[in-house]
SELOFI-964373 format. One record per residue (C-alpha): x, y, z. Coordinates in steps of 0.25 Angstrom, whole numbers, plus 2048, in hexadecimal, padded with zeros to 3 digits. Layout:
N
+-----+-----+-----+
!   u !   v !   w !
+-----+-----+-----+
!   X !   Y !   Z !
...
+-----+-----+-----+
% end
This chain:
617
+-----+-----+-----+
!   u !   v !   w !
+-----+-----+-----+
! 955 ! AB2 ! 70E !
! 961 ! AA9 ! 70E !
! 96E ! AB1 ! 708 !
! 974 ! AA4 ! 704 !
! 968 ! AA0 ! 6FB !
! 961 ! AAC ! 6F6 !
! 963 ! ABA ! 6F2 !
! 95E ! AC6 ! 6F9 !
! 959 ! AD4 ! 6F5 !
! 964 ! AE0 ! 6F5 !
! 95C ! AE6 ! 700 !
! 95D ! AD9 ! 709 !
! 96C ! AD7 ! 706 !
! 96E ! AE6 ! 709 !
! 967 ! AE6 ! 716 !
! 96F ! ADA ! 71A !
! 97D ! AE1 ! 716 !
! 978 ! AED ! 71E !
! 976 ! AE5 ! 72B !
! 982 ! ADD ! 72A !
! 98A ! AE9 ! 728 !
! 984 ! AF0 ! 734 !
! 985 ! AE4 ! 73C !
! 995 ! AE3 ! 73A !
! 995 ! AF2 ! 73C !
! 98F ! AF0 ! 74A !
! 999 ! AE4 ! 74D !
! 9A5 ! AED ! 748 !
! 9A0 ! AF8 ! 751 !
! 9A0 ! AEF ! 75D !
! 9AD ! AEA ! 75A !
! 9B4 ! AF7 ! 75A !
! 9AC ! AFC ! 767 !
! 9B4 ! AF1 ! 76D !
! 9C0 ! AFA ! 76D !
! 9B9 ! B08 ! 770 !
! 9B8 ! B0C ! 77F !
! 9AA ! B0E ! 77E !
! 9A8 ! B13 ! 78C !
! 9B1 ! B1F ! 789 !
! 9AB ! B21 ! 77D !
! 99D ! B21 ! 783 !
! 9A2 ! B2C ! 78C !
! 9A0 ! B36 ! 782 !
! 994 ! B37 ! 779 !
! 99C ! B3C ! 76D !
! 9A5 ! B2F ! 76D !
! 999 ! B26 ! 770 !
! 991 ! B2D ! 764 !
! 99D ! B2C ! 75A !
! 99F ! B1D ! 75D !
! 990 ! B1B ! 75C !
! 990 ! B21 ! 74D !
! 99E ! B1E ! 749 !
! 9A0 ! B0F ! 74D !
! 993 ! B0A ! 746 !
! 995 ! B13 ! 739 !
! 9A3 ! B10 ! 737 !
! 9A1 ! B00 ! 737 !
! 994 ! B02 ! 72F !
! 99D ! B0A ! 725 !
! 9A8 ! AFF ! 724 !
! 99F ! AF4 ! 725 !
! 998 ! AF9 ! 719 !
! 9A5 ! AFA ! 712 !
! 9A9 ! AEC ! 715 !
! 99B ! AE7 ! 711 !
! 99C ! AEE ! 703 !
! 9A0 ! AE2 ! 6FB !
! 995 ! AD9 ! 701 !
! 98B ! AE4 ! 6FD !
! 991 ! AE4 ! 6EE !
! 991 ! AD5 ! 6EF !
! 982 ! AD4 ! 6F3 !
! 97F ! ADE ! 6E7 !
! 985 ! AD5 ! 6DD !
! 983 ! AC7 ! 6E2 !
! 974 ! AC2 ! 6E4 !
! 978 ! AB7 ! 6EE !
! 978 ! AC0 ! 6FB !
! 981 ! AB5 ! 701 !
! 98D ! ABB ! 6FA !
! 98A ! ACA ! 700 !
! 988 ! AC3 ! 70E !
! 995 ! ABC ! 70D !
! 99E ! AC8 ! 709 !
! 997 ! AD1 ! 714 !
! 99A ! AC5 ! 71E !
! 9A8 ! AC4 ! 71A !
! 9AB ! AD3 ! 719 !
! 9A4 ! AD7 ! 725 !
! 9AB ! ACC ! 72E !
! 9B9 ! AD1 ! 728 !
! 9B5 ! ADF ! 72C !
! 9B2 ! ADB ! 73B !
! 9BE ! AD2 ! 73B !
! 9C6 ! ADF ! 738 !
! 9BF ! AE7 ! 742 !
! 9C1 ! ADC ! 74D !
! 9D0 ! ADC ! 749 !
! 9D0 ! AEC ! 749 !
! 9CA ! AEB ! 758 !
! 9D4 ! AE2 ! 75D !
! 9DF ! AEA ! 757 !
! 9D9 ! AF7 ! 75D !
! 9D7 ! AF1 ! 76A !
! 9E6 ! AED ! 76B !
! 9ED ! AF9 ! 764 !
! 9E2 ! B04 ! 762 !
! 9E4 ! B06 ! 753 !
! 9DB ! B00 ! 749 !
! 9E0 ! AF7 ! 73D !
! 9E5 ! B00 ! 732 !
! 9EE ! B02 ! 726 !
! 9FB ! AFF ! 72E !
! 9F5 ! AF1 ! 733 !
! 9F1 ! AEE ! 725 !
! 9FF ! AF2 ! 721 !
! A04 ! AE7 ! 72C !
! 9FB ! ADC ! 726 !
! 9FE ! ADE ! 718 !
! A0C ! AE2 ! 71A !
! A0E ! AD4 ! 721 !
! A12 ! ADA ! 72F !
! A06 ! AD6 ! 737 !
! A0B ! AC8 ! 73A !
! A18 ! AD0 ! 740 !
! A10 ! AD9 ! 749 !
! A04 ! ACF ! 74D !
! A06 ! AC0 ! 750 !
! 9F8 ! AB8 ! 753 !
! 9FA ! AAA ! 758 !
! 9F3 ! A9E ! 751 !
! 9E9 ! A9E ! 75C !
! 9E5 ! AAD ! 75A !
! 9E4 ! AAB ! 74B !
! 9DA ! A9F ! 74D !
! 9D1 ! AA8 ! 757 !
! 9D2 ! AB4 ! 74C !
! 9CE ! AA9 ! 741 !
! 9C3 ! AA4 ! 74A !
! 9BE ! AB1 ! 74D !
! 9BE ! AB6 ! 73F !
! 9B6 ! AAA ! 73B !
! 9AC ! AAC ! 745 !
! 9A9 ! ABA ! 741 !
! 9A6 ! AB6 ! 733 !
! 99E ! AAC ! 738 !
! 995 ! AB5 ! 740 !
! 994 ! AC0 ! 734 !
! 98F ! AB4 ! 72C !
! 985 ! AB0 ! 736 !
! 980 ! ABF ! 739 !
! 97F ! AC1 ! 72A !
! 976 ! AB5 ! 728 !
! 96E ! ABA ! 734 !
! 96D ! AC7 ! 72F !
! 968 ! AC3 ! 720 !
! 95E ! ABA ! 727 !
! 959 ! AC5 ! 730 !
! 956 ! ACD ! 723 !
! 94F ! AC1 ! 71D !
! 945 ! AC0 ! 728 !
! 943 ! AD0 ! 72B !
! 943 ! AD7 ! 71E !
! 941 ! AE5 ! 725 !
! 950 ! AE3 ! 729 !
! 953 ! AE6 ! 71B !
! 952 ! AF5 ! 71E !
! 95F ! AF5 ! 726 !
! 965 ! AF9 ! 718 !
! 95F ! B07 ! 71C !
! 96A ! B07 ! 727 !
! 974 ! B0D ! 71F !
! 96D ! B1B ! 71F !
! 96F ! B1A ! 72E !
! 97D ! B17 ! 72D !
! 980 ! B22 ! 723 !
! 97B ! B2C ! 72D !
! 983 ! B24 ! 738 !
! 98F ! B24 ! 731 !
! 98E ! B33 ! 72D !
! 98B ! B36 ! 73C !
! 997 ! B30 ! 741 !
! 9A0 ! B37 ! 736 !
! 99B ! B44 ! 73A !
! 99D ! B41 ! 749 !
! 9AB ! B3E ! 745 !
! 9AD ! B4A ! 73D !
! 9A8 ! B54 ! 747 !
! 9AF ! B4D ! 752 !
! 9BD ! B4E ! 74A !
! 9BA ! B5D ! 747 !
! 9B8 ! B5F ! 756 !
! 9C3 ! B57 ! 75B !
! 9BA ! B4F ! 763 !
! 9C3 ! B44 ! 76A !
! 9B6 ! B3D ! 770 !
! 9B2 ! B38 ! 762 !
! 9BF ! B38 ! 75A !
! 9C6 ! B2F ! 764 !
! 9BB ! B24 ! 761 !
! 9C1 ! B23 ! 752 !
! 9CD ! B1C ! 757 !
! 9C3 ! B10 ! 75A !
! 9BC ! B0F ! 74D !
! 9C5 ! B07 ! 742 !
! 9C8 ! B0F ! 736 !
! 9C0 ! B1A ! 739 !
! 9C1 ! B25 ! 72F !
! 9B9 ! B31 ! 734 !
! 9B5 ! B3D ! 72C !
! 9BC ! B4A ! 731 !
! 9B5 ! B57 ! 72C !
! 9BC ! B62 ! 734 !
! 9BD ! B6D ! 72A !
! 9AE ! B69 ! 725 !
! 9A9 ! B6A ! 734 !
! 9B0 ! B77 ! 737 !
! 9AA ! B7E ! 72C !
! 99C ! B79 ! 731 !
! 99F ! B7F ! 73F !
! 9A4 ! B73 ! 746 !
! 9AF ! B76 ! 750 !
! 9BC ! B6E ! 74C !
! 9C8 ! B6C ! 755 !
! 9D7 ! B6B ! 751 !
! 9DA ! B5C ! 751 !
! 9E7 ! B57 ! 758 !
! 9EC ! B50 ! 74C !
! 9FB ! B4D ! 748 !
! 9FF ! B4B ! 739 !
! A03 ! B40 ! 731 !
! A11 ! B40 ! 72D !
! A16 ! B3E ! 720 !
! A0A ! B46 ! 71A !
! A14 ! B4E ! 713 !
! A22 ! B49 ! 70D !
! A2B ! B47 ! 719 !
! A37 ! B50 ! 71A !
! A40 ! B46 ! 723 !
! A49 ! B4A ! 728 !
! A47 ! B58 ! 728 !
! A56 ! B5C ! 726 !
! A61 ! B55 ! 721 !
! A68 ! B4D ! 72B !
! A77 ! B52 ! 730 !
! A7D ! B46 ! 736 !
! A8B ! B41 ! 738 !
! A8F ! B37 ! 72E !
! A96 ! B2F ! 737 !
! A8E ! B2A ! 743 !
! A93 ! B22 ! 74E !
! A89 ! B1B ! 754 !
! A81 ! B0E ! 750 !
! A72 ! B0C ! 753 !
! A6B ! B00 ! 757 !
! A5B ! B00 ! 759 !
! A54 ! AF4 ! 760 !
! A45 ! AF6 ! 75F !
! A3C ! AEC ! 766 !
! A2E ! AEA ! 762 !
! A23 ! AEF ! 76C !
! A2D ! AF2 ! 777 !
! A27 ! AFA ! 782 !
! A2E ! B02 ! 78C !
! A2C ! AFA ! 798 !
! A34 ! AED ! 792 !
! A41 ! AF4 ! 795 !
! A43 ! AED ! 7A3 !
! A4D ! AE2 ! 7A6 !
! A43 ! AD6 ! 7A7 !
! A3D ! AD8 ! 799 !
! A4A ! ADF ! 791 !
! A56 ! ADC ! 79A !
! A60 ! ADE ! 78F !
! A5A ! AEC ! 78A !
! A58 ! AF1 ! 798 !
! A66 ! AED ! 79D !
! A6B ! AF5 ! 78F !
! A62 ! B01 ! 791 !
! A6A ! B02 ! 79E !
! A76 ! B08 ! 797 !
! A6E ! B0F ! 78C !
! A64 ! B1B ! 78A !
! A56 ! B17 ! 78F !
! A4A ! B20 ! 78B !
! A3E ! B1C ! 795 !
! A34 ! B24 ! 78F !
! A35 ! B20 ! 781 !
! A29 ! B1E ! 777 !
! A29 ! B18 ! 769 !
! A23 ! B21 ! 75D !
! A18 ! B18 ! 75C !
! A10 ! B0B ! 762 !
! A14 ! B03 ! 755 !
! A21 ! AFE ! 74F !
! A1F ! B06 ! 743 !
! A1F ! B13 ! 74B !
! A28 ! B11 ! 755 !
! A34 ! B0B ! 74C !
! A31 ! B16 ! 742 !
! A32 ! B21 ! 74E !
! A3F ! B1B ! 753 !
! A46 ! B1A ! 746 !
! A41 ! B27 ! 73F !
! A41 ! B31 ! 74C !
! A33 ! B34 ! 747 !
! A24 ! B32 ! 74B !
! A1C ! B26 ! 746 !
! A14 ! B30 ! 73D !
! A1F ! B30 ! 733 !
! A1E ! B21 ! 731 !
! A14 ! B23 ! 724 !
! A1D ! B2E ! 71E !
! A2A ! B27 ! 71F !
! A24 ! B1A ! 719 !
! A1E ! B21 ! 70E !
! A2B ! B27 ! 70B !
! A33 ! B1B ! 70F !
! A3C ! B25 ! 717 !
! A45 ! B1E ! 721 !
! A4A ! B23 ! 72E !
! A55 ! B2F ! 72D !
! A5E ! B29 ! 738 !
! A5F ! B1C ! 72F !
! A61 ! B25 ! 723 !
! A6E ! B2B ! 72B !
! A73 ! B1D ! 730 !
! A72 ! B18 ! 721 !
! A7A ! B25 ! 71D !
! A84 ! B22 ! 729 !
! A87 ! B14 ! 724 !
! A7F ! B0C ! 72F !
! A7E ! AFD ! 72D !
! A70 ! AFA ! 72E !
! A6B ! AEF ! 737 !
! A5B ! AEF ! 737 !
! A54 ! AE3 ! 73C !
! A44 ! AE0 ! 73E !
! A3E ! AD5 ! 746 !
! A31 ! ADA ! 741 !
! A32 ! ADE ! 732 !
! A37 ! AED ! 730 !
! A2E ! AEE ! 724 !
! A21 ! AED ! 72B !
! A1F ! AF8 ! 72F !
! A29 ! AFE ! 724 !
! A35 ! B02 ! 72B !
! A3C ! AFD ! 71F !
! A35 ! B08 ! 717 !
! A36 ! B13 ! 722 !
! A41 ! B12 ! 72E !
! A4A ! B08 ! 726 !
! A47 ! B0D ! 718 !
! A55 ! B11 ! 715 !
! A5B ! B04 ! 719 !
! A4F ! AFA ! 717 !
! A59 ! AF0 ! 710 !
! A60 ! AEF ! 71E !
! A53 ! AEA ! 726 !
! A54 ! ADC ! 72A !
! A46 ! AD6 ! 72F !
! A46 ! AC9 ! 736 !
! A40 ! ABD ! 72F !
! A31 ! ABD ! 730 !
! A31 ! AAE ! 731 !
! A37 ! AAF ! 73F !
! A2E ! AB2 ! 74C !
! A2F ! AC0 ! 751 !
! A39 ! ABC ! 75D !
! A42 ! AB5 ! 753 !
! A42 ! AC1 ! 74A !
! A47 ! AC9 ! 755 !
! A52 ! ABF ! 757 !
! A55 ! ABF ! 748 !
! A57 ! ACE ! 748 !
! A5F ! AD0 ! 754 !
! A68 ! AC5 ! 750 !
! A6B ! ACC ! 743 !
! A6D ! ADA ! 749 !
! A76 ! AD3 ! 754 !
! A7E ! ACE ! 748 !
! A7F ! ADC ! 741 !
! A84 ! AE2 ! 74E !
! A8F ! AD8 ! 750 !
! A94 ! AD9 ! 742 !
! A93 ! AE8 ! 741 !
! AA0 ! AF0 ! 73F !
! AA3 ! AFB ! 749 !
! AA7 ! B03 ! 73E !
! A99 ! B04 ! 737 !
! A8C ! B0B ! 73C !
! A80 ! B01 ! 741 !
! A71 ! B03 ! 742 !
! A6A ! AF7 ! 748 !
! A5B ! AF6 ! 749 !
! A53 ! AEB ! 74E !
! A44 ! AE9 ! 751 !
! A41 ! ADD ! 75A !
! A32 ! AD9 ! 759 !
! A2F ! ACE ! 764 !
! A28 ! AD7 ! 76D !
! A1D ! ADA ! 762 !
! A10 ! AD4 ! 766 !
! A0D ! AC8 ! 768 !
! A1C ! AC9 ! 76D !
! A25 ! ABF ! 767 !
! A2E ! AB6 ! 76F !
! A38 ! AAB ! 769 !
! A35 ! A9C ! 76B !
! A38 ! A97 ! 779 !
! A3A ! AA6 ! 77F !
! A3A ! AA5 ! 78E !
! A32 ! AB1 ! 793 !
! A34 ! AB7 ! 7A0 !
! A27 ! ABD ! 7A0 !
! A1B ! AB5 ! 7A4 !
! A10 ! AB2 ! 7A3 !
! A12 ! AB5 ! 793 !
! A08 ! AB3 ! 788 !
! A0C ! AA9 ! 77E !
! A04 ! AB0 ! 774 !
! 9FD ! ABF ! 773 !
! 9EF ! ABD ! 76F !
! 9EC ! ACB ! 76B !
! 9DD ! AC7 ! 76A !
! 9DD ! AC6 ! 77A !
! 9E4 ! AD3 ! 77D !
! 9D9 ! ADD ! 784 !
! 9D6 ! AE6 ! 78E !
! 9D6 ! ADB ! 79A !
! 9E1 ! AD2 ! 794 !
! 9EC ! AD0 ! 79D !
! 9F8 ! AD4 ! 795 !
! A03 ! ACD ! 79E !
! A05 ! AC0 ! 794 !
! A07 ! AC9 ! 788 !
! A0F ! AD3 ! 78F !
! A19 ! AC8 ! 794 !
! A1A ! AC2 ! 786 !
! A1D ! AD1 ! 781 !
! A28 ! AD2 ! 78D !
! A2E ! AC4 ! 788 !
! A2F ! ACA ! 77A !
! A36 ! AD7 ! 77E !
! A3F ! ACE ! 787 !
! A43 ! AC6 ! 77B !
! A45 ! AD3 ! 773 !
! A4E ! AD8 ! 77F !
! A57 ! ACB ! 77D !
! A58 ! ACE ! 76E !
! A5C ! ADD ! 772 !
! A67 ! AD7 ! 77C !
! A6D ! ACF ! 771 !
! A6E ! ADB ! 768 !
! A75 ! AE4 ! 773 !
! A7E ! AD8 ! 776 !
! A82 ! AD8 ! 767 !
! A84 ! AE7 ! 768 !
! A8C ! AE7 ! 774 !
! A96 ! ADD ! 76E !
! A96 ! AE4 ! 760 !
! AA0 ! AEE ! 759 !
! A95 ! AF9 ! 75A !
! A92 ! AF8 ! 769 !
! A97 ! B05 ! 76C !
! A91 ! B0E ! 763 !
! A82 ! B09 ! 761 !
! A75 ! B10 ! 765 !
! A6C ! B06 ! 769 !
! A5D ! B08 ! 76B !
! A53 ! AFD ! 771 !
! A45 ! B02 ! 770 !
! A37 ! AFD ! 76B !
! A2F ! B01 ! 760 !
! A22 ! B04 ! 76A !
! A1C ! AFD ! 776 !
! A11 ! AF2 ! 779 !
! A06 ! AF4 ! 782 !
! 9FF ! AE9 ! 789 !
! 9F3 ! AF0 ! 78E !
! 9FB ! AF9 ! 799 !
! 9F1 ! B04 ! 796 !
! 9E5 ! AFC ! 79A !
! 9DF ! B00 ! 78D !
! 9E1 ! AF3 ! 785 !
! 9ED ! AF8 ! 77D !
! 9F5 ! AEC ! 779 !
! A02 ! AEC ! 771 !
! A05 ! AF9 ! 769 !
! A00 ! B01 ! 75F !
! 9F5 ! B05 ! 768 !
! 9F8 ! B11 ! 770 !
! A03 ! B1B ! 773 !
! A05 ! B17 ! 782 !
! A12 ! B15 ! 789 !
! A10 ! B05 ! 787 !
! A0F ! B06 ! 778 !
! A19 ! B10 ! 776 !
! A24 ! B11 ! 780 !
! A30 ! B08 ! 77D !
! A3E ! B06 ! 783 !
! A48 ! B10 ! 77D !
! A57 ! B0C ! 780 !
! A62 ! B12 ! 779 !
! A70 ! B0F ! 77B !
! A79 ! B1A ! 775 !
! A89 ! B19 ! 776 !
! A8E ! B24 ! 77E !
! A83 ! B27 ! 786 !
! A80 ! B23 ! 795 !
! A73 ! B1B ! 798 !
! A67 ! B23 ! 79D !
! A58 ! B23 ! 79D !
! A50 ! B2D ! 797 !
! A41 ! B2F ! 79C !
! A3D ! B3B ! 792 !
! A33 ! B37 ! 787 !
! A3B ! B31 ! 77B !
! A36 ! B2C ! 76F !
! A3A ! B22 ! 763 !
! A3C ! B2E ! 75A !
! A47 ! B33 ! 763 !
! A51 ! B27 ! 75F !
! A53 ! B2C ! 751 !
! A57 ! B3C ! 755 !
! A60 ! B36 ! 75F !
! A68 ! B2C ! 756 !
! A68 ! B37 ! 74B !
! A6F ! B41 ! 754 !
! A78 ! B38 ! 75D !
! A7B ! B2C ! 755 !
! A7B ! B32 ! 747 !
! A7F ! B3E ! 74B !
! A75 ! B47 ! 744 !
! A75 ! B57 ! 746 !
! A67 ! B5A ! 742 !
! A5C ! B5E ! 74B !
! A54 ! B50 ! 74E !
! A47 ! B57 ! 748 !
! A4D ! B56 ! 73B !
! A4B ! B47 ! 73A !
! A43 ! B44 ! 747 !
! A39 ! B47 ! 750 !
! A40 ! B41 ! 75D !
! A4A ! B47 ! 766 !
! A58 ! B43 ! 76A !
! A58 ! B39 ! 775 !
! A65 ! B3F ! 77A !
! A61 ! B4D ! 779 !
! A56 ! B55 ! 781 !
! A49 ! B4C ! 781 !
! A3D ! B54 ! 785 !
! A37 ! B50 ! 792 !
! A29 ! B50 ! 78A !
! A26 ! B4F ! 77C !
! A1B ! B4A ! 773 !
! A1E ! B3D ! 76D !
! A17 ! B39 ! 760 !
! A13 ! B2B ! 75F !
! A0C ! B22 ! 754 !
! A03 ! B17 ! 753 !
! 9FC ! B10 ! 747 !
! 9EF ! B18 ! 749 !
! 9F3 ! B23 ! 752 !
! 9FD ! B2E ! 755 !
! A00 ! B33 ! 763 !
! A09 ! B3D ! 76B !
! A0E ! B39 ! 778 !
! A0F ! B45 ! 780 !
! A12 ! B43 ! 78F !
! A07 ! B3D ! 796 !
! 9FE ! B3D ! 78A !
! 9FC ! B37 ! 77D !
! 9F5 ! B3E ! 771 !
! 9EE ! B34 ! 768 !
! 9EB ! B39 ! 75A !
! 9E2 ! B30 ! 751 !
! 9E2 ! B30 ! 741 !
! 9D5 ! B39 ! 742 !
! 9DC ! B45 ! 749 !
! 9D7 ! B44 ! 756 !
! 9DF ! B43 ! 763 !
! 9DE ! B3C ! 770 !
! 9E5 ! B3E ! 77D !
! 9EA ! B33 ! 786 !
! 9F3 ! B31 ! 792 !
! 9FF ! B27 ! 792 !
! 9F5 ! B1D ! 797 !
! 9EC ! B1F ! 78B !
! 9E1 ! B25 ! 793 !
! 9D9 ! B2F ! 78C !
! 9DB ! B3E ! 78F !
! 9CD ! B44 ! 78A !
! 9CF ! B51 ! 78E !
! 9DF ! B53 ! 78A !
! 9E4 ! B5B ! 77E !
! 9EE ! B57 ! 775 !
! 9FB ! B5F ! 777 !
! 9FD ! B6A ! 76C !
! A0C ! B68 ! 76E !
! A0C ! B59 ! 76D !
! A04 ! B59 ! 760 !
! A0C ! B65 ! 75A !
! A19 ! B5E ! 75E !
! A14 ! B52 ! 758 !
! A0E ! B59 ! 74B !
! A1C ! B5E ! 749 !
! A23 ! B51 ! 74A !
! A19 ! B4A ! 740 !
! A1B ! B55 ! 736 !
! A2A ! B5A ! 737 !
! A2E ! B50 ! 72C !
! A24 ! B53 ! 723 !
! A28 ! B5B ! 717 !
! A21 ! B68 ! 715 !
+-----+-----+-----+
% end
């Protein structure tokens, strides 16, 4: 029977739609399997069994949801062409989404989520990811090819049902699917209750998995349950931030200038890449074992300006509560000079960090290229520095964005690093790809940022505020080029040194230069400024979870770090990873799994206290 010319029985249509859903579920499972270390999973029968149950069931369930509009059309419209066309369009879009998710996960180890949606619909995607015209053509070709293959397969399947009426019995597969789904969810619930990492670790690979957890019920049924090493979400209650009224001198003597460079990783602070900053660091305090509070701009800048873990982001955003440090500066009459090459409203720094002074934010014009935006904000901050009176307090902040992938350079820029990629094709990045051309382009972009920093420092040197200005030069997070040999690229993917460690150069008037190798964090900047620049007498725990960089820095300390989809604790040579389902994984600094290692109770207890310290009870 030709669907273009004749109707079909409801049984025929239902059988066709069932087979089409099952075929696309198989395709979805294969796409996801491309990112699963199958050899490792197969080494444990529980992991293998779970994937066998969970993967097909997961994609059949979502595929059925996607197909619901086609089923409704098939019930309402006599001509089956409409049902087939609707199903082909929706399933093709679903597979496109899975392919995009698989590529994102391959590079960054997180799935497409609400934060990505916020970037897309908030207009910030173009400021985060830049594709060349050739890449867009390739993507468009792939999408058209996928739609064509789906349409061809749909027609073949319809004809197969015409020729072999017995295939209509495939409709009964839904009974087997229901059992399959139930078994997968039961295995998830039991594994969650028992704390079975071999099973729970596989959930991270399944996009948008929403497993059922039944710890209390299973405990009543006699199933032994384990205590999960979980951390709370800050902000579940109303915030009590700061905990005590701040007692600070009303007339601070020091100005503050913060220069933050996008994706600036720790090993870039060398003369051949950053000659101006490296030279400046010789006469400053340098913290060589420093990590950001997260592997994304949102959490890195947040931690630096609040002195808190990134886990407080949502709570501060919900209340539009700015940084206590900015509060004090505003009270004390600091003139605010806040510049963003990338827009400081996405992420919503205008409603968090700079909420009280959002009218002082200047974002570079969006019509300029990324490198030209850096030039724009630096020129304006230079003019502010030159024109500032010595009798007024000054706070300057500038965010330089050129080193964000695909690593932007001004036209005609002569790179000292060769061979250099002329563009970065994200679709080519993979485990066997030689990163040298892309890495050299990244280094060239950092080199360009250093030129901008040199001009700022020169303007400051010849200004009226040169002798009483604190200067910080750092990055929001690092950037990886598959150094771990585990196919991690860029940032947002892990909590390794490559994605978290960043230079931290702090010039403080009246303090001798020096190098600190104890572990430090972005959280430590605020308590240092509050105590030594704003002359606050409070215990730093009243407003921050960091430590005073000029006090006694612990030789070892657990450090909370945040990403879009995970929370971690860096504890010496170990990193504890906590997913959204309450399970914990232990890896070493090279991101090799330590299967028999346990999460340190002290590290969890300390981190729990930090994430709950400013929750009002």
